[in-house]
Backbone bond lengths (Angstrom), bond angles and torsions (degrees), N, CA, C in turn:
res aa  C-N    CA-C-N  psi(-1)  N-CA   C-N-CA  omega(-1)  CA-C   N-CA-C  phi
1 X - - - 1.453 - - 1.545 110.77 -
2 X 1.332 115.40 -36.75 1.462 119.09 178.84 1.523 111.09 -62.36
3 X 1.323 116.39 -39.27 1.458 120.04 179.90 1.517 111.41 -62.07
4 X 1.328 116.84 -40.43 1.465 120.59 179.43 1.526 109.46 -64.00
5 X 1.320 117.05 -43.63 1.464 120.87 178.43 1.518 111.69 -62.56
6 X 1.331 116.63 -41.72 1.462 121.17 178.40 1.521 110.45 -64.11
7 X 1.341 116.74 -43.07 1.457 121.28 179.92 1.528 110.90 -62.75
8 X 1.328 116.85 -45.32 1.471 120.52 178.99 1.521 110.29 -61.54
9 X 1.304 117.13 -43.39 1.469 121.10 179.90 1.530 110.24 -63.98
10 X 1.319 117.51 -41.97 1.458 121.40 -179.88 1.525 110.98 -63.86
11 X 1.322 117.32 -45.68 1.464 121.45 179.64 1.517 109.78 -64.28
12 X 1.320 117.91 -41.87 1.462 121.85 -179.65 1.528 110.54 -63.28
13 X 1.322 116.94 -44.07 1.461 120.95 -179.77 1.528 110.98 -66.18
14 X 1.313 118.09 -36.03 1.466 121.51 -179.42 1.514 111.63 -65.47
15 X 1.310 117.80 -27.80 1.457 121.05 -179.06 1.513 113.15 -90.10
16 X 1.316 118.41 -2.23 1.459 122.13 -176.21 1.510 112.55 -88.33
17 X 1.323 116.67 -161.33 1.457 121.70 -176.65 1.524 114.63 -56.91
18 X 1.317 117.64 -29.66 1.461 119.26 -179.43 1.523 110.92 -61.69
19 X 1.327 117.24 -34.28 1.457 120.25 -179.58 1.528 110.87 -64.67
20 X 1.331 117.49 -37.24 1.459 121.13 -179.81 1.527 110.68 -65.51
21 X 1.319 117.00 -31.73 1.460 120.19 -179.55 1.522 111.55 -71.04
22 X 1.325 117.62 -17.14 1.456 121.09 -179.62 1.526 112.55 -80.88
23 X 1.321 118.11 -5.72 1.452 120.42 179.68 1.521 109.53 -64.70
24 X 1.324 115.96 141.25 1.464 118.23 177.14 1.521 110.49 -70.62
25 X 1.300 115.86 159.57 1.459 120.43 173.71 1.509 113.40 101.83
26 X 1.315 113.31 160.21 1.459 122.91 -178.89 1.527 107.87 -118.11
27 X 1.338 118.17 111.19 1.467 120.28 -178.21 1.527 113.68 -58.24
28 X 1.327 117.73 -35.77 1.471 120.48 179.73 1.532 110.40 -66.51
29 X 1.325 116.62 -42.59 1.464 119.88 176.74 1.523 109.91 -65.90
30 X 1.336 117.24 -36.71 1.464 121.17 177.28 1.516 111.86 -64.61
31 X 1.332 117.33 -39.38 1.460 121.27 177.98 1.522 110.24 -63.80
32 X 1.322 116.34 -43.14 1.457 120.92 179.00 1.530 111.05 -63.89
33 X 1.317 116.51 -44.36 1.460 121.14 178.84 1.530 110.93 -65.04
34 X 1.320 117.11 -39.78 1.467 120.83 178.95 1.525 110.61 -62.27
35 X 1.321 117.15 -41.68 1.472 120.37 177.70 1.530 111.05 -63.86
36 X 1.328 115.28 -36.88 1.461 120.71 -176.89 1.533 112.60 -76.83
37 X 1.331 117.28 -40.81 1.459 121.27 -170.20 1.533 113.26 -108.26
38 X 1.317 117.38 -39.26 1.469 120.93 -170.16 1.524 114.13 -94.45
39 X 1.343 117.63 -24.18 1.463 121.24 -173.68 1.525 113.19 -66.93
40 X 1.324 117.27 -13.73 1.455 120.39 176.58 1.533 111.20 -63.57
41 X 1.347 115.63 -28.71 1.470 120.12 -177.52 1.530 113.79 -121.92
42 X 1.337 117.95 -19.02 1.466 122.29 -174.22 1.523 111.13 -126.92
43 X 1.325 116.44 151.30 1.453 120.26 165.68 1.520 105.12 -78.96
44 X 1.326 116.54 121.16 1.456 120.66 -174.65 1.529 113.38 -112.77
45 X 1.341 116.97 -11.65 1.459 120.70 -177.67 1.523 109.63 -149.65
46 X 1.317 115.53 153.80 1.464 120.01 -178.21 1.517 112.63 -62.84
47 X 1.331 117.49 -28.95 1.463 120.07 -177.57 1.528 113.17 -91.32
48 X 1.323 117.45 8.50 1.471 120.59 177.91 1.526 108.41 -71.24
49 X 1.305 116.32 123.18 1.461 121.38 -172.45 1.528 113.98 -80.69
50 X 1.310 117.53 -28.77 1.465 120.55 -176.09 1.516 109.84 -115.54
51 X 1.332 116.61 130.17 1.459 122.02 174.54 1.521 107.27 -95.33
52 X 1.335 117.83 107.25 1.462 119.84 -178.18 1.521 112.88 -66.85
53 X 1.322 117.37 -22.01 1.457 121.32 174.67 1.512 116.20 68.74
54 X 1.314 118.98 7.42 1.465 121.00 -178.68 1.517 112.31 -82.70
55 X 1.301 117.38 -26.03 1.462 121.82 -179.37 1.516 109.90 -144.99
56 X 1.312 117.03 169.68 1.468 119.03 179.80 1.522 110.89 -65.24
57 X 1.312 115.96 150.59 1.461 119.16 176.07 1.526 108.43 -68.66
58 X 1.307 115.93 155.73 1.459 119.95 176.94 1.530 109.83 -60.90
59 X 1.325 116.94 -28.40 1.465 120.76 -179.68 1.524 110.79 -70.05
60 X 1.333 117.46 -35.97 1.460 120.99 174.15 1.527 110.33 -66.33
61 X 1.312 116.58 -40.79 1.465 121.31 -179.31 1.529 110.32 -61.20
62 X 1.319 117.00 -47.44 1.472 119.14 -175.50 1.526 112.86 -74.94
63 X 1.333 118.09 -18.31 1.465 120.14 176.79 1.527 112.28 -72.32
64 X 1.321 116.94 -22.04 1.460 120.44 -177.50 1.530 109.49 -68.81
65 X 1.336 117.41 130.41 1.469 119.82 -177.68 1.530 114.15 -61.00
66 X 1.321 117.87 -25.14 1.467 120.83 -178.56 1.527 112.81 -81.62
67 X 1.331 117.85 -2.40 1.454 120.59 -179.63 1.523 109.76 -76.20
68 X 1.324 114.70 111.09 1.463 122.78 178.64 1.525 108.03 -134.99
69 X 1.307 116.00 173.39 1.466 118.92 175.88 1.529 109.86 -57.24
70 X 1.316 116.53 -45.21 1.462 120.31 -177.69 1.525 112.08 -65.11
71 X 1.341 117.94 -43.77 1.467 119.68 -178.86 1.523 111.07 -67.03
72 X 1.329 117.25 -37.17 1.464 120.35 177.49 1.527 111.04 -66.42
73 X 1.320 116.18 -41.73 1.462 120.41 179.57 1.532 110.22 -62.47
74 X 1.327 116.74 -45.02 1.468 120.72 178.93 1.527 110.23 -62.15
75 X 1.333 116.86 -43.76 1.456 120.66 -179.43 1.527 111.48 -62.15
76 X 1.320 116.52 -46.15 1.465 120.43 -176.62 1.523 113.11 -70.28
77 X 1.308 117.51 -18.41 1.461 120.25 -179.50 1.527 112.62 -101.39
78 X 1.326 116.92 5.55 1.460 121.67 -178.79 1.524 109.11 -115.48
79 X 1.321 119.15 128.72 1.475 120.60 177.64 1.533 110.64 -64.50
80 X 1.320 115.78 143.71 1.462 122.31 177.89 1.524 108.42 -130.80
81 X 1.309 116.02 136.44 1.469 120.99 -176.43 1.521 112.23 -60.15
82 X 1.325 117.69 -32.73 1.464 120.43 -175.55 1.530 113.04 -89.72
83 X 1.326 117.21 -2.57 1.458 120.34 -179.99 1.522 110.44 -117.80
84 X 1.334 116.60 149.84 1.465 118.05 173.50 1.530 109.00 -65.20
85 X 1.297 116.38 154.19 1.458 120.75 179.90 1.525 109.09 -79.85
86 X 1.326 115.60 84.84 1.458 120.66 -179.37 1.518 109.96 -73.65
87 X 1.278 115.87 134.78 1.459 121.36 177.60 1.529 107.74 -108.81
88 X 1.324 115.84 79.97 1.454 120.90 179.99 1.518 109.83 -82.59
89 X 1.311 116.08 142.01 1.465 119.85 173.08 1.529 107.66 -71.80
90 X 1.317 117.85 163.33 1.467 119.14 175.90 1.530 111.93 -56.67
91 X 1.325 117.21 -38.40 1.473 120.40 179.05 1.531 111.05 -65.84
92 X 1.322 117.69 -42.76 1.462 121.04 178.12 1.532 110.98 -63.77
93 X 1.328 116.63 -40.12 1.458 120.54 176.81 1.525 110.18 -60.60
94 X 1.329 116.79 -46.30 1.463 120.92 177.82 1.524 111.35 -59.88
95 X 1.341 116.72 -40.92 1.461 120.96 -178.64 1.526 111.51 -66.12
96 X 1.330 117.56 -44.16 1.466 121.17 178.79 1.527 109.97 -62.87
97 X 1.327 115.95 -43.73 1.471 119.96 179.17 1.521 110.22 -63.04
98 X 1.317 117.49 -43.35 1.469 120.77 178.39 1.524 110.50 -60.27
99 X 1.324 117.17 -40.67 1.468 121.02 178.37 1.524 111.09 -64.84
100 X 1.321 116.90 -47.07 1.462 120.26 179.86 1.523 111.57 -61.89
101 X 1.318 117.20 -42.07 1.468 119.94 179.59 1.527 111.17 -68.76
102 X 1.327 116.66 -30.03 1.479 119.19 174.99 1.528 109.15 -66.72
103 X 1.343 117.02 -41.96 1.468 119.89 176.51 1.518 110.65 -60.76
104 X 1.310 116.29 -35.31 1.462 121.40 -179.93 1.522 111.60 -73.10
105 X 1.317 115.89 -20.17 1.457 120.24 179.61 1.510 113.13 95.25
106 X 1.314 117.18 19.02 1.470 120.81 178.95 1.498 110.83 -99.84
């Protein structure tokens, strides 16, 4: 019985806030990169004064229920006709994803 209790506790803890901290990337670096690269077309921060209107705001993106680490990674690694062909390094991709998930509250 103790083993079952330990297993349940372990699984429960793995799904909690500690799991979110295991995500790769640095949200602060992602925020900086978003201001530098993405703000030309998207609202990337609450204090951004100008809405370029070319793409959805990052806040709209993170409100969508399908926005996950995996969906963001797939999106950022797939060319899109309406977006410039950004060549992000794996670290930059991780940072942007970490920033977006922080905005989402994950």
